[in-house]
Backbone bond lengths (Angstrom), bond angles and torsions (degrees), N, CA, C in turn:
res aa  C-N    CA-C-N  psi(-1)  N-CA   C-N-CA  omega(-1)  CA-C   N-CA-C  phi
1 P - - - 1.406 - - 1.476 113.50 -
2 P 1.347 120.21 147.79 1.448 120.12 -179.47 1.516 112.80 -64.45
3 P 1.263 118.51 157.06 1.504 117.50 -177.66 1.561 107.51 -75.85
4 P 1.269 112.22 155.58 1.550 115.84 -177.50 1.505 107.85 -65.20
5 A 1.361 111.00 155.11 1.585 116.70 -177.92 1.541 104.63 -72.38
6 P 1.389 119.29 145.58 1.407 119.29 174.79 1.503 113.85 -56.01
7 A 1.276 115.08 150.21 1.473 125.25 -179.83 1.554 104.92 -64.42
8 E 1.331 117.55 145.86 1.474 125.84 175.05 1.551 108.35 -130.16
9 F 1.342 117.82 142.28 1.398 122.82 177.23 1.553 105.11 -112.28
10 S 1.389 112.77 137.33 1.475 118.87 -171.94 1.491 103.55 -104.06
11 P 1.271 121.31 111.07 1.548 124.03 -177.93 1.509 111.62 -59.48
12 E 1.317 113.05 -39.23 1.449 123.62 -176.31 1.459 116.62 -62.20
13 D 1.338 116.76 -20.76 1.515 122.72 -178.68 1.506 105.96 -71.25
14 L 1.266 124.77 -15.11 1.446 118.02 -174.14 1.587 110.02 -97.77
15 V 1.313 118.02 -1.40 1.438 118.96 177.38 1.589 108.21 -65.68
16 G 1.281 111.73 130.73 1.412 120.10 178.04 1.589 112.22 89.67
17 A 1.359 117.59 -1.75 1.401 120.61 176.57 1.553 112.06 -91.53
18 A 1.318 115.40 166.13 1.355 126.98 -177.29 1.609 105.00 -72.08
19 L 1.319 117.25 151.36 1.439 119.49 175.02 1.406 116.57 -53.37
20 A 1.384 115.28 -34.43 1.495 123.62 179.60 1.479 110.79 -52.35
21 K 1.317 116.35 -40.48 1.505 123.44 -176.70 1.531 107.52 -61.96
22 L 1.324 113.18 -45.39 1.623 116.68 -177.64 1.456 103.32 -62.17
23 E 1.245 119.35 -50.38 1.577 121.63 -173.74 1.554 108.40 -60.75
24 N 1.331 118.17 -41.82 1.420 121.62 -179.86 1.524 113.91 -67.63
25 S 1.354 115.32 -30.77 1.472 121.41 178.12 1.531 113.15 -78.24
26 L 1.355 113.81 -53.93 1.490 118.92 -170.73 1.461 114.69 -114.28
27 G 1.280 115.45 2.25 1.555 120.16 -175.93 1.528 112.25 73.16
28 G 1.363 118.83 -161.04 1.311 124.67 -172.23 1.552 109.50 -76.01
29 A 1.251 123.10 152.88 1.390 128.07 -177.78 1.535 111.03 -64.48
30 D 1.346 120.18 144.30 1.391 123.27 174.95 1.568 108.32 -71.97
31 M 1.272 115.94 -32.58 1.457 127.25 173.34 1.458 113.69 -144.34
32 L 1.346 114.80 133.67 1.429 116.97 175.94 1.595 109.74 -124.42
33 R 1.376 111.20 127.42 1.420 116.56 -178.25 1.628 109.52 -120.61
34 R 1.263 114.73 144.14 1.451 120.03 178.17 1.451 110.53 -114.54
35 E 1.388 121.43 137.24 1.304 130.09 175.78 1.562 106.40 -136.48
36 G 1.338 114.45 99.89 1.478 116.84 -173.70 1.532 108.08 61.48
37 Q 1.298 114.13 -128.07 1.531 120.29 178.92 1.533 113.73 -87.12
38 T 1.355 114.27 -6.07 1.403 119.59 -179.72 1.497 113.32 -84.27
39 E 1.298 119.94 141.72 1.464 128.85 177.57 1.404 104.79 -118.22
40 I 1.383 121.21 133.17 1.379 126.38 171.74 1.524 108.76 -115.01
41 W 1.324 114.46 113.63 1.468 121.57 -176.38 1.520 107.56 -97.96
42 Q 1.288 118.73 115.16 1.449 120.84 -170.64 1.593 109.45 -111.99
43 Y 1.348 113.81 128.87 1.453 121.18 176.82 1.470 111.89 -116.11
44 R 1.278 120.57 128.11 1.372 124.88 -178.24 1.544 119.04 -114.26
45 T 1.337 116.65 135.99 1.465 120.31 169.78 1.510 106.99 -128.96
46 S 1.351 115.22 179.10 1.340 120.17 -179.20 1.470 115.77 -64.73
47 I 1.394 110.99 -26.13 1.477 119.42 179.91 1.508 119.44 -93.13
48 C 1.352 112.37 -29.18 1.448 113.29 -176.74 1.567 111.71 -156.69
49 V 1.236 115.30 168.27 1.572 123.88 171.93 1.554 105.14 -120.37
50 V 1.297 116.31 133.75 1.382 122.41 -178.81 1.506 107.42 -124.96
51 D 1.369 116.66 123.78 1.484 119.90 -179.73 1.594 106.65 -109.83
52 Y 1.369 113.65 132.80 1.448 119.17 173.46 1.502 109.99 -109.24
53 F 1.254 118.99 136.46 1.510 123.14 -173.88 1.490 106.28 -102.24
54 V 1.262 122.88 122.99 1.533 130.13 -168.04 1.440 107.48 -123.96
55 Y 1.290 115.74 123.42 1.533 121.95 177.93 1.490 109.41 -125.11
56 P 1.334 112.69 147.68 1.471 117.29 175.60 1.417 114.64 -74.05
57 G 1.306 117.55 141.45 1.474 123.50 -169.88 1.612 104.65 -131.88
58 T 1.334 110.55 -178.61 1.518 116.64 179.17 1.540 110.16 -68.51
59 S 1.348 119.39 -29.01 1.370 121.73 -179.10 1.578 114.35 -112.76
60 G 1.312 111.79 29.25 1.541 117.62 -177.49 1.441 112.62 110.01
61 K 1.354 113.38 -172.11 1.454 120.21 -178.16 1.525 111.29 -81.81
62 T 1.403 114.26 135.42 1.429 124.55 -173.44 1.568 112.53 -121.62
63 I 1.225 118.47 140.46 1.489 120.25 170.10 1.477 109.85 -79.90
64 T 1.383 115.96 122.07 1.515 121.03 -177.24 1.471 112.37 -106.94
65 G 1.277 118.91 -18.86 1.412 119.09 177.86 1.664 111.03 -169.95
66 W 1.222 113.34 -179.06 1.437 121.17 -176.46 1.502 111.86 -159.84
67 A 1.414 116.80 154.63 1.436 120.02 178.61 1.587 103.85 -146.85
68 W 1.292 113.13 156.41 1.508 117.12 178.03 1.580 108.40 -136.30
69 R 1.336 118.03 161.45 1.414 125.01 -179.87 1.476 109.70 -167.36
70 T 1.264 117.52 167.67 1.436 122.10 175.74 1.522 109.57 -75.43
71 P 1.362 120.20 161.57 1.366 123.78 -178.02 1.527 109.69 -72.50
72 M 1.274 117.72 -27.71 1.487 125.07 -176.46 1.553 110.61 -105.30
73 M 1.253 116.28 136.74 1.478 120.75 175.42 1.514 110.95 -53.95
74 N 1.363 118.50 143.30 1.388 125.35 177.57 1.537 116.51 61.59
75 G 1.286 115.45 16.34 1.482 120.69 174.02 1.392 110.50 -81.52
76 T 1.449 113.29 171.20 1.462 115.94 -176.75 1.549 105.84 -116.43
77 L 1.389 104.42 125.50 1.639 110.66 -176.15 1.484 109.56 -77.97
78 D 1.356 115.77 133.24 1.409 124.43 169.02 1.563 111.75 -102.90
79 P 1.342 116.86 89.54 1.424 120.71 -172.78 1.528 114.03 -48.65
80 T 1.352 115.01 -41.38 1.557 114.85 -179.30 1.409 110.95 -64.01
81 L 1.368 121.84 -46.58 1.440 124.79 -179.33 1.548 109.54 -60.40
82 C 1.382 115.01 -44.33 1.480 116.98 175.77 1.522 114.60 -55.94
83 R 1.442 115.06 -46.70 1.391 117.95 178.42 1.544 112.00 -57.94
84 R 1.316 116.74 -38.00 1.450 120.07 -177.08 1.490 114.37 -67.39
85 E 1.360 112.46 -42.00 1.484 120.15 176.63 1.526 110.79 -63.35
86 L 1.302 120.03 -40.73 1.417 125.44 174.16 1.541 107.83 -58.52
87 A 1.256 118.62 -46.98 1.493 124.59 -174.78 1.529 103.76 -59.70
88 K 1.288 117.00 -49.49 1.563 118.21 177.56 1.483 114.34 -54.87
89 R 1.363 119.47 -37.06 1.402 123.06 175.59 1.593 110.35 -72.78
90 E 1.174 116.69 -35.74 1.470 121.42 175.81 1.570 109.32 -66.87
91 L 1.213 119.14 -44.42 1.448 122.01 179.46 1.575 114.68 -67.73
92 N 1.313 110.63 -27.63 1.458 117.79 -178.74 1.580 114.36 -91.51
93 N 1.301 112.88 -0.60 1.502 120.53 -177.87 1.488 104.57 -84.07
94 P 1.406 118.82 125.60 1.535 118.34 178.73 1.487 107.86 -68.77
């Protein structure tokens, strides 16, 4: 039988979740930036950079959106490879 397809992580699945779910999935951010009340949690791989936008809410901090891009300007993003790299990070997170 053919080998199983590599695991993929779907960044969009965390939108609407509490910040703890992001930390439990991908660990601490590689870079954290604050703009007013907004926090941008950035995760980097060799393939892509993913930003999660976190806002305070009545029940704690919540992920309200995300964006991804290549690590180099004007690069071409390969969503499948990015999802696979994020899955490796997820699987390696204790």
